[in-house]
KELUMLUM-766128 format. One record per residue (C-alpha): residue number from 1; residue in one letter; chain; x, y, z. Coordinates in nm, 2 decimals, always signed. Each point is the difference from the previous one (the first is absolute). Layout:
<kekols>
KEKOL     i   aa   ch       c1       c2       c3
KEKOL   NUM    A    A        X        Y        Z
...
</kekols>
This chain:
<kekols>
KEKOL     i   aa   ch       c1       c2       c3
KEKOL     1    M    A    +0.71    -0.30   +11.41
KEKOL     2    Q    A    +0.15    +0.24    +0.25
KEKOL     3    N    A    +0.39    +0.10    +0.05
KEKOL     4    K    A    +0.18    -0.26    +0.20
KEKOL     5    Y    A    +0.23    +0.28    +0.19
KEKOL     6    Y    A    -0.13    +0.13    +0.31
KEKOL     7    M    A    +0.16    +0.31    +0.18
KEKOL     8    P    A    +0.10    -0.09    +0.28
KEKOL     9    E    A    -0.18    +0.10    +0.33
KEKOL    10    S    A    +0.10    +0.36    +0.16
KEKOL    11    V    A    +0.19    +0.16    +0.30
KEKOL    12    E    A    -0.26    +0.05    +0.24
KEKOL    13    H    A    -0.03    +0.27    +0.27
KEKOL    14    E    A    -0.21    +0.12    +0.30
KEKOL    15    I    A    -0.03    +0.38    +0.16
KEKOL    16    S    A    -0.20    +0.11    +0.30
KEKOL    17    S    A    +0.10    +0.37    +0.00
KEKOL    18    L    A    +0.17    +0.24    -0.28
KEKOL    19    S    A    +0.29    +0.05    +0.21
KEKOL    20    E    A    +0.10    -0.45    -0.08
KEKOL    21    Y    A    -0.12    +0.13    -0.32
KEKOL    22    I    A    +0.30    +0.24    -0.07
KEKOL    23    D    A    +0.23    -0.25    +0.20
KEKOL    24    L    A    -0.04    -0.25    -0.21
KEKOL    25    I    A    +0.08    +0.20    -0.31
KEKOL    26    L    A    +0.25    +0.14    +0.13
KEKOL    27    S    A    +0.20    -0.35    +0.08
KEKOL    28    G    A    +0.10    +0.07    -0.38
KEKOL    29    R    A    -0.13    -0.38    -0.14
KEKOL    30    Y    A    -0.26    +0.20    -0.24
KEKOL    31    E    A    +0.18    +0.29    -0.11
KEKOL    32    N    A    -0.04    +0.10    -0.41
KEKOL    33    S    A    -0.37    -0.19    +0.05
KEKOL    34    I    A    -0.33    +0.20    -0.11
KEKOL    35    Y    A    -0.33    -0.04    +0.22
KEKOL    36    R    A    -0.35    +0.01    -0.04
KEKOL    37    G    A    -0.24    +0.00    +0.26
KEKOL    38    E    A    -0.29    -0.21    +0.12
KEKOL    39    P    A    -0.33    -0.02    +0.20
KEKOL    40    Q    A    +0.01    -0.37    -0.07
KEKOL    41    K    A    +0.24    -0.32    -0.12
KEKOL    42    Y    A    +0.00    -0.09    -0.32
KEKOL    43    P    A    +0.21    -0.34    -0.16
KEKOL    44    H    A    +0.10    +0.28    -0.29
KEKOL    45    S    A    -0.12    +0.36    -0.10
KEKOL    46    N    A    -0.23    +0.03    -0.28
KEKOL    47    A    A    -0.01    +0.35    -0.19
KEKOL    48    S    A    -0.38    +0.16    -0.04
KEKOL    49    A    A    -0.01    -0.12    -0.37
KEKOL    50    F    A    +0.03    -0.36    +0.09
KEKOL    51    R    A    -0.29    -0.03    +0.34
KEKOL    52    R    A    -0.33    -0.11    -0.20
KEKOL    53    T    A    -0.32    +0.07    +0.10
KEKOL    54    V    A    -0.34    -0.07    -0.02
KEKOL    55    E    A    -0.04    +0.30    -0.18
KEKOL    56    S    A    +0.25    -0.04    -0.32
KEKOL    57    G    A    -0.18    -0.37    -0.07
KEKOL    58    G    A    +0.36    -0.11    +0.15
KEKOL    59    K    A    +0.16    +0.13    -0.24
KEKOL    60    Y    A    +0.35    +0.23    -0.02
KEKOL    61    P    A    -0.20    +0.40    -0.17
KEKOL    62    F    A    +0.30    +0.17    +0.08
KEKOL    63    L    A    +0.14    +0.15    -0.32
KEKOL    64    H    A    -0.37    +0.08    -0.09
KEKOL    65    M    A    -0.02    +0.17    +0.29
KEKOL    66    K    A    +0.31    +0.15    -0.01
KEKOL    67    N    A    -0.05    +0.17    -0.39
KEKOL    68    E    A    -0.33    +0.09    +0.14
KEKOL    69    F    A    +0.14    +0.21    +0.20
KEKOL    70    K    A    +0.32    +0.12    -0.17
KEKOL    71    R    A    -0.31    +0.14    -0.28
KEKOL    72    E    A    -0.12    +0.18    +0.24
KEKOL    73    T    A    +0.24    +0.17    +0.20
KEKOL    74    Y    A    +0.29    +0.00    -0.33
KEKOL    75    Y    A    -0.07    +0.34    -0.08
KEKOL    76    K    A    -0.05    +0.14    +0.36
KEKOL    77    I    A    +0.36    -0.08    +0.17
KEKOL    78    T    A    +0.36    +0.10    -0.06
KEKOL    79    P    A    +0.35    -0.16    -0.20
KEKOL    80    D    A    +0.11    -0.19    +0.29
KEKOL    81    Q    A    -0.33    -0.16    +0.09
KEKOL    82    R    A    -0.07    -0.12    -0.34
KEKOL    83    H    A    +0.38    -0.09    -0.05
KEKOL    84    D    A    -0.05    -0.27    +0.31
KEKOL    85    F    A    -0.39    +0.00    -0.04
KEKOL    86    L    A    +0.04    -0.39    +0.15
KEKOL    87    A    A    +0.07    +0.09    +0.33
KEKOL    88    F    A    -0.26    +0.34    -0.02
KEKOL    89    A    A    -0.24    -0.25    -0.07
KEKOL    90    Q    A    +0.12    -0.20    +0.31
KEKOL    91    H    A    -0.02    +0.32    +0.20
KEKOL    92    H    A    -0.40    +0.11    -0.06
KEKOL    93    G    A    -0.15    -0.39    +0.06
KEKOL    94    I    A    +0.07    -0.17    -0.34
KEKOL    95    P    A    +0.08    -0.37    -0.03
KEKOL    96    T    A    +0.33    -0.06    -0.08
KEKOL    97    N    A    +0.25    -0.26    -0.02
KEKOL    98    L    A    +0.23    +0.24    +0.19
KEKOL    99    L    A    +0.05    -0.14    +0.45
KEKOL   100    D    A    +0.04    +0.33    +0.23
KEKOL   101    F    A    +0.38    -0.05    +0.20
KEKOL   102    T    A    +0.18    +0.21    +0.23
KEKOL   103    T    A    +0.38    +0.11    +0.05
KEKOL   104    S    A    -0.10    +0.08    +0.37
KEKOL   105    P    A    -0.10    -0.30    +0.23
KEKOL   106    L    A    -0.20    +0.25    +0.26
KEKOL   107    I    A    -0.16    +0.08    -0.30
KEKOL   108    A    A    -0.14    -0.32    -0.09
KEKOL   109    L    A    -0.05    -0.03    +0.33
KEKOL   110    F    A    -0.28    +0.20    +0.04
KEKOL   111    F    A    -0.16    -0.19    -0.25
KEKOL   112    A    A    -0.02    -0.29    +0.16
KEKOL   113    C    A    -0.04    +0.17    +0.30
KEKOL   114    K    A    -0.34    +0.13    -0.20
KEKOL   115    P    A    -0.37    -0.16    -0.08
KEKOL   116    Y    A    -0.07    +0.08    -0.35
KEKOL   117    F    A    -0.36    +0.07    +0.14
KEKOL   118    P    A    -0.06    +0.28    +0.23
KEKOL   119    Q    A    -0.25    -0.23    +0.20
KEKOL   120    E    A    +0.30    -0.24    +0.09
KEKOL   121    E    A    +0.18    +0.23    +0.22
KEKOL   122    S    A    -0.14    -0.14    +0.27
KEKOL   123    I    A    +0.15    -0.36    -0.07
KEKOL   124    D    A    +0.29    -0.05    +0.12
KEKOL   125    S    A    +0.17    -0.25    -0.25
KEKOL   126    S    A    +0.32    -0.13    -0.12
KEKOL   127    G    A    +0.16    +0.20    -0.27
KEKOL   128    Y    A    +0.27    -0.14    -0.23
KEKOL   129    V    A    +0.33    +0.20    -0.16
KEKOL   130    Y    A    +0.16    -0.20    -0.27
KEKOL   131    L    A    +0.26    +0.10    -0.11
KEKOL   132    V    A    +0.21    -0.09    -0.33
KEKOL   133    R    A    +0.36    +0.05    -0.07
KEKOL   134    N    A    +0.15    +0.20    -0.22
KEKOL   135    H    A    +0.08    -0.21    -0.32
KEKOL   136    L    A    -0.22    +0.23    -0.17
KEKOL   137    L    A    +0.02    -0.03    -0.39
KEKOL   138    N    A    -0.03    +0.34    -0.11
KEKOL   139    V    A    -0.29    +0.07    -0.30
KEKOL   140    T    A    -0.11    +0.37    +0.06
KEKOL   141    K    A    +0.15    +0.12    -0.32
KEKOL   142    L    A    -0.15    -0.31    -0.21
KEKOL   143    I    A    -0.33    +0.03    +0.11
KEKOL   144    S    A    +0.03    +0.48    -0.02
KEKOL   145    E    A    +0.05    -0.10    -0.34
KEKOL   146    N    A    -0.31    -0.28    -0.05
KEKOL   147    E    A    -0.23    +0.16    +0.25
KEKOL   148    Y    A    -0.26    -0.18    -0.14
KEKOL   149    D    A    +0.14    -0.32    -0.09
KEKOL   150    N    A    +0.01    -0.37    +0.20
KEKOL   151    L    A    +0.41    -0.08    +0.01
KEKOL   152    L    A    -0.05    -0.37    -0.07
KEKOL   153    D    A    -0.20    +0.15    -0.30
KEKOL   154    L    A    +0.28    +0.19    -0.11
KEKOL   155    L    A    +0.27    -0.26    +0.16
KEKOL   156    L    A    -0.20    -0.29    -0.26
KEKOL   157    V    A    +0.00    +0.21    -0.35
KEKOL   158    G    A    +0.35    +0.03    +0.04
KEKOL   159    K    A    +0.06    +0.42    -0.08
KEKOL   160    K    A    +0.35    -0.01    -0.05
KEKOL   161    E    A    -0.02    +0.30    +0.23
KEKOL   162    I    A    -0.15    -0.13    +0.24
KEKOL   163    M    A    +0.25    -0.28    +0.06
KEKOL   164    A    A    +0.22    +0.19    -0.01
KEKOL   165    E    A    -0.08    +0.17    +0.30
KEKOL   166    L    A    -0.10    -0.27    +0.18
KEKOL   167    Y    A    +0.39    -0.18    -0.09
KEKOL   168    L    A    +0.16    +0.28    +0.15
KEKOL   169    R    A    -0.26    +0.03    +0.31
KEKOL   170    L    A    +0.06    -0.39    +0.05
KEKOL   171    S    A    +0.37    +0.06    -0.10
KEKOL   172    Q    A    +0.06    +0.19    +0.36
KEKOL   173    Y    A    -0.27    -0.17    +0.16
KEKOL   174    E    A    +0.23    -0.28    +0.00
KEKOL   175    Q    A    +0.29    +0.21    +0.04
KEKOL   176    G    A    -0.15    +0.17    +0.34
KEKOL   177    F    A    -0.15    -0.37    +0.14
KEKOL   178    P    A    +0.18    -0.34    -0.22
KEKOL   179    E    A    -0.11    -0.23    +0.27
KEKOL   180    V    A    -0.35    +0.10    +0.01
KEKOL   181    F    A    +0.00    +0.02    -0.38
KEKOL   182    Y    A    +0.11    -0.34    +0.01
KEKOL   183    T    A    -0.32    -0.04    +0.14
KEKOL   184    H    A    -0.20    +0.11    -0.22
KEKOL   185    L    A    +0.16    -0.17    -0.29
KEKOL   186    K    A    +0.03    -0.33    +0.20
KEKOL   187    K    A    -0.45    +0.01    +0.03
KEKOL   188    L    A    -0.03    +0.12    -0.31
KEKOL   189    H    A    +0.19    -0.28    -0.16
KEKOL   190    Q    A    -0.20    -0.22    +0.26
KEKOL   191    A    A    -0.33    +0.08    -0.10
KEKOL   192    L    A    +0.09    -0.04    -0.42
KEKOL   193    F    A    +0.19    -0.33    +0.08
KEKOL   194    P    A    -0.08    -0.15    +0.34
KEKOL   195    E    A    +0.18    -0.36    -0.06
KEKOL   196    E    A    +0.31    +0.18    -0.06
KEKOL   197    Q    A    +0.30    +0.11    +0.28
KEKOL   198    F    A    +0.06    +0.36    -0.07
KEKOL   199    P    A    +0.44    +0.07    +0.14
KEKOL   200    A    A    +0.11    +0.13    +0.31
KEKOL   201    Y    A    +0.12    +0.33    +0.04
KEKOL   202    E    A    +0.25    -0.04    +0.17
KEKOL   203    K    A    +0.15    +0.37    -0.01
KEKOL   204    G    A    -0.19    +0.02    -0.43
KEKOL   205    D    A    +0.21    -0.27    -0.10
KEKOL   206    Y    A    -0.33    -0.12    -0.12
KEKOL   207    R    A    -0.03    +0.24    -0.32
KEKOL   208    N    A    +0.25    -0.27    -0.17
KEKOL   209    E    A    -0.26    -0.26    +0.08
KEKOL   210    I    A    -0.30    +0.19    -0.06
KEKOL   211    P    A    -0.23    -0.34    -0.22
KEKOL   212    E    A    -0.06    -0.03    -0.37
KEKOL   213    S    A    -0.39    +0.06    +0.09
KEKOL   214    L    A    +0.08    +0.35    +0.09
KEKOL   215    L    A    +0.22    +0.10    -0.27
KEKOL   216    V    A    -0.38    +0.08    -0.17
KEKOL   217    Y    A    +0.22    +0.31    -0.17
KEKOL   218    K    A    +0.16    -0.24    -0.27
KEKOL   219    D    A    -0.30    +0.01    -0.15
KEKOL   220    S    A    -0.11    +0.11    -0.38
KEKOL   221    A    A    -0.27    +0.22    +0.17
KEKOL   222    N    A    +0.19    +0.15    +0.20
KEKOL   223    K    A    +0.36    +0.08    -0.13
KEKOL   224    K    A    -0.07    +0.31    -0.14
KEKOL   225    I    A    -0.06    +0.16    +0.35
KEKOL   226    H    A    +0.28    -0.20    +0.16
KEKOL   227    Q    A    +0.24    +0.14    -0.27
KEKOL   228    K    A    -0.13    +0.36    -0.01
KEKOL   229    L    A    -0.02    -0.05    +0.42
KEKOL   230    K    A    +0.38    -0.07    -0.07
KEKOL   231    R    A    +0.11    +0.24    -0.27
KEKOL   232    D    A    -0.17    +0.29    +0.28
KEKOL   233    Q    A    +0.13    -0.21    +0.31
KEKOL   234    G    A    +0.32    -0.12    -0.10
KEKOL   235    K    A    +0.08    -0.29    +0.13
KEKOL   236    L    A    -0.32    -0.20    +0.21
KEKOL   237    D    A    +0.04    -0.15    +0.37
KEKOL   238    P    A    -0.22    -0.37    -0.09
KEKOL   239    A    A    -0.18    +0.03    +0.30
KEKOL   240    V    A    -0.16    +0.24    -0.04
KEKOL   241    T    A    -0.03    -0.07    -0.41
KEKOL   242    A    A    -0.14    -0.31    +0.10
KEKOL   243    Y    A    -0.28    +0.18    +0.27
KEKOL   244    L    A    -0.07    +0.23    -0.22
KEKOL   245    F    A    -0.16    -0.26    -0.28
KEKOL   246    S    A    -0.05    -0.25    +0.16
KEKOL   247    L    A    -0.27    +0.18    +0.21
KEKOL   248    Q    A    -0.16    +0.17    -0.28
KEKOL   249    Y    A    +0.00    -0.38    -0.15
KEKOL   250    Y    A    -0.13    -0.14    +0.29
KEKOL   251    L    A    -0.32    +0.33    +0.03
KEKOL   252    K    A    -0.08    -0.10    -0.35
KEKOL   253    E    A    -0.02    -0.36    +0.14
KEKOL   254    I    A    -0.25    +0.11    +0.28
KEKOL   255    R    A    -0.16    +0.20    -0.27
KEKOL   256    E    A    -0.06    -0.25    -0.23
KEKOL   257    G    A    -0.10    -0.28    +0.25
KEKOL   258    R    A    +0.25    -0.27    -0.07
KEKOL   259    I    A    +0.12    +0.10    +0.39
KEKOL   260    R    A    -0.25    +0.00    +0.27
KEKOL   261    H    A    +0.16    +0.26    +0.28
KEKOL   262    K    A    -0.23    +0.27    +0.20
KEKOL   263    W    A    +0.28    +0.14    +0.13
KEKOL   264    I    A    +0.30    +0.18    -0.14
KEKOL   265    D    A    +0.31    -0.06    +0.28
KEKOL   266    C    A    +0.26    +0.02    -0.18
KEKOL   267    L    A    +0.01    +0.36    -0.06
KEKOL   268    P    A    +0.15    +0.30    +0.23
KEKOL   269    N    A    -0.24    +0.23    +0.14
KEKOL   270    F    A    +0.02    +0.34    -0.21
KEKOL   271    T    A    +0.02    +0.35    +0.14
KEKOL   272    Y    A    -0.20    +0.32    -0.15
KEKOL   273    Q    A    +0.14    +0.23    +0.16
KEKOL   274    P    A    -0.18    +0.30    -0.17
KEKOL   275    I    A    +0.10    +0.36    +0.16
KEKOL   276    F    A    -0.34    +0.12    +0.24
KEKOL   277    S    A    -0.17    +0.35    -0.08
KEKOL   278    F    A    -0.31    -0.08    +0.28
KEKOL   279    E    A    +0.12    +0.05    +0.37
KEKOL   280    R    A    -0.15    -0.39    +0.05
KEKOL   281    G    A    +0.32    -0.10    -0.21
KEKOL   282    K    A    +0.25    +0.23    +0.17
KEKOL   283    N    A    -0.12    -0.06    +0.39
KEKOL   284    Q    A    +0.02    -0.35    -0.04
KEKOL   285    L    A    +0.30    -0.05    -0.11
KEKOL   286    G    A    -0.15    -0.26    -0.32
KEKOL   287    L    A    +0.09    -0.25    -0.29
KEKOL   288    F    A    -0.16    -0.26    -0.20
KEKOL   289    L    A    +0.06    -0.30    -0.02
KEKOL   290    Y    A    -0.15    -0.12    -0.35
KEKOL   291    Q    A    -0.17    -0.36    +0.05
KEKOL   292    N    A    +0.02    -0.18    -0.40
KEKOL   293    Y    A    -0.29    -0.07    -0.10
KEKOL   294    L    A    -0.07    -0.26    -0.37
KEKOL   295    T    A    -0.31    -0.02    -0.18
KEKOL   296    L    A    -0.15    -0.18    -0.26
KEKOL   297    R    A    +0.00    +0.26    -0.21
KEKOL   298    G    A    +0.19    +0.34    +0.05
KEKOL   299    D    A    -0.33    +0.24    -0.06
KEKOL   300    D    A    -0.24    -0.20    +0.25
KEKOL   301    D    A    +0.12    +0.00    +0.41
KEKOL   302    S    A    -0.31    -0.22    +0.00
KEKOL   303    E    A    +0.12    -0.25    -0.10
KEKOL   304    L    A    +0.35    -0.02    +0.28
KEKOL   305    V    A    +0.21    -0.31    -0.05
KEKOL   306    A    A    +0.30    -0.01    +0.20
KEKOL   307    L    A    +0.11    +0.26    +0.29
KEKOL   308    Q    A    +0.27    +0.05    +0.20
KEKOL   309    R    A    +0.03    -0.04    +0.36
KEKOL   310    I    A    +0.13    +0.24    +0.22
KEKOL   311    W    A    +0.16    -0.13    +0.32
KEKOL   312    P    A    +0.07    +0.18    +0.28
KEKOL   313    D    A    +0.38    -0.14    +0.13
KEKOL   314    V    A    -0.10    +0.08    +0.38
KEKOL   315    K    A    -0.35    +0.01    +0.16
KEKOL   316    I    A    +0.02    +0.20    +0.34
KEKOL   317    K    A    -0.35    -0.05    +0.21
KEKOL   318    V    A    -0.12    +0.38    +0.14
KEKOL   319    N    A    -0.18    -0.06    +0.34
KEKOL   320    N    A    -0.14    +0.30    +0.16
KEKOL   321    P    A    -0.04    +0.18    -0.29
KEKOL   322    R    A    -0.29    +0.24    +0.14
KEKOL   323    K    A    +0.34    +0.11    +0.29
KEKOL   324    I    A    +0.24    -0.04    -0.31
KEKOL   325    L    A    -0.16    +0.28    -0.18
KEKOL   326    K    A    -0.04    +0.28    +0.36
KEKOL   327    Q    A    +0.33    -0.05    +0.02
KEKOL   328    L    A    +0.03    +0.01    -0.38
KEKOL   329    D    A    -0.14    +0.33    +0.01
KEKOL   330    L    A    +0.21    +0.13    +0.27
KEKOL   331    M    A    +0.31    +0.00    -0.31
KEKOL   332    G    A    -0.28    +0.20    -0.25
KEKOL   333    I    A    -0.08    -0.36    -0.19
KEKOL   334    N    A    -0.35    +0.04    -0.03
KEKOL   335    E    A    -0.24    +0.03    -0.22
KEKOL   336    K    A    +0.06    +0.40    +0.01
KEKOL   337    F    A    +0.33    -0.11    -0.16
KEKOL   338    I    A    -0.05    -0.31    -0.16
KEKOL   339    Y    A    -0.31    +0.18    -0.26
KEKOL   340    G    A    +0.11    +0.35    +0.01
KEKOL   341    D    A    -0.31    +0.13    -0.16
KEKOL   342    V    A    -0.25    +0.21    +0.10
KEKOL   343    D    A    -0.26    -0.31    +0.10
KEKOL   344    S    A    +0.23    -0.18    +0.18
KEKOL   345    I    A    +0.11    +0.35    +0.23
KEKOL   346    A    A    -0.37    +0.05    +0.09
KEKOL   347    R    A    -0.02    -0.36    +0.08
KEKOL   348    Y    A    +0.28    +0.00    +0.21
KEKOL   349    I    A    -0.12    +0.28    +0.23
KEKOL   350    T    A    -0.30    -0.13    +0.01
KEKOL   351    N    A    +0.05    -0.36    +0.17
KEKOL   352    K    A    +0.28    +0.20    +0.22
KEKOL   353    Y    A    -0.32    +0.15    +0.12
KEKOL   354    K    A    -0.25    -0.25    -0.02
KEKOL   355    D    A    -0.02    -0.08    +0.41
KEKOL   356    S    A    -0.07    +0.36    +0.09
KEKOL   357    I    A    -0.25    +0.03    -0.23
KEKOL   358    L    A    -0.13    -0.23    +0.06
</kekols>
């Protein structure tokens, strides 16, 4: 059975010039957002690891590819690159579960206007800028300390250090975005118990009415971890505690096949923000969304069971991409700046003088 809870349609705008785009961004309606540019429209975004190909036999071999890349390169790279190896692999084209975003709306606009393949440059089709509001749960520390593990696998195992760190991050998330956190808890409850009612938000008063079915931390199997959290953290937030342990229970039900959900729609967006050691990441003001996934077995990425969808909050359709690329170029936003490497600079200069050469 598929998840019954669907995300509402995102807002959509349409622009045909750089000035229209800047006016929209400066309107103040979308402050504290992050941006992703794509030369075509998608209902939701998937990281490169989850784009199956004929060559891969319809499987997802990204973990094997990342591990092989590590074996071939690890002795050559710097300590910083080893520390943030997932970002390093992504930068060099290895499929990962990371999605590139930027804090710069102009950088995203460049990618919305730039076709994937050079031969498409004469095609003036529309691009899209996707905005995700900055309701983000920062898991940079968790990823850097567990570089080669899937975060949902770590949650399923129930390691005390992982549970403590996730509780801390979720508590900070709830304090920063209380109504958004409530929405995720409500979705989780509906995914587990679709026939039950969930209390209304009422300025956070729902905490006093959390359904008994979500209090799985009271189960004997969870008592030790719950007691340790209580000792370490002091008084626990009932909503955050219910969410953390119920999420663990939900993932176990999916992996064991007792719940058949293809999509995990009750998670906040996880952000991964390593310190970039390469020019491209710095110039693009980049950060990553960590797209969560669940496999049938933690060490076999070909058996994907469920995947988090990354939904945009706002879609901006971009018309006249070639015209806008020229306008961006006048502002210094071009291939030479975006990538910063020698090949990109050479390609930019060649394209600049292409007409006169011909």
